[in-house]
C-alpha positions, 0 to 999 in steps of 0.5 A: 622888678630888680635883679640886683642893687643898682638894677634900679633907682628912684630920684624925687625932690622935696623942699625940706621944712627948714628954713636956713640962713646965709653963710655970709650974713647970718642975719639974712634969711635965704629960705627953704633947701631942696632936697634930692634923694636917689634910692636902690630900689633893691637894697632900699639903700640912698645912694645919692644925695643934693642939697641946694638953694635952687628949685627942683631943676635937671642940674640938680637932679644930675648933682644927686645922680652924680654924688650916686655914682661917686665915691662918698669920703671925699664928699662927706668930708667937705661937711665934716663928716668922716667916713670909710668907703665902707660905711657907704659904698654905692658907686654905680650907675643904675640900669634904670632911673625912675623919676617925676615928669619935670626935670628928668622929662625932655630933650637933656635927659637923651645925654644920659639915656645915650652917654650911660645906656640908662633907661629912663622912667617917669611916673604918671602925674598924680602917683607918687605911689609909683615911687613910693621907696624914695617918698618914704625916705622924705618921712623918714629922714625928718623925723630924725632931726626936726626936734633938735633943728632950729627953724624947722618948720612945724604943721601949724606954720600957716595957721593964725598966731603961729610963730614965725619959724623963720626967726629961728633959722641959724644953720647954713646950707653946709651946716644942715647939709651935714646933718642930712649925711648923718641921718643917711648914714644912720638910715643906710648903715643901722635902719632896719626895713621892718616890711622889707620881703627877703627872698629865700636865698636872704633868709638862708644867709641870714641877710640883716635887714639893713639896706648896707647889708642887702646892697653887700648881698647882692 
């Protein structure tokens, strides 16, 4: 369903499995952050991200989409990550945006449709497989950092006698965002897509199955 980069994006959110502390009082636990990811279907490139403490909402979704259409150099610099434009070259509004019924369903989305001519689609309830590409990123990203992140919530957190992972929290939201940015940069520039189906032209041009390489080729 794509003709090239930015022809179709998928957007989704998840509550990250890590507890954070306040930037102003590090003895105060502020909860688990919400992570928004925007991904390009053609190249599997993560084009936008947003980490916040508010629940999934229209504002959070538009923060992630805004990140997808602007330069990432200044954004990453806010969190102490120095990159070049070539490291994260996505600055494009999609032709089609696929999301969940919720934050991008309703009258507020009409602003995006009318002003930017974006065709908006919503997945049916309980059909996460319709957004399988972005859903899989929520498995890949935590796999990179969970073993090294204090306050990360292990699967046994609801079991009787399990450790209270909130007591391990030491990261604030800026520090956690920095970790997420490093994970995204690794994924976009180095992670091989083992199940990506390349077109004959891609095979002829020997394009590596790396999101950034696929984006640039497209």
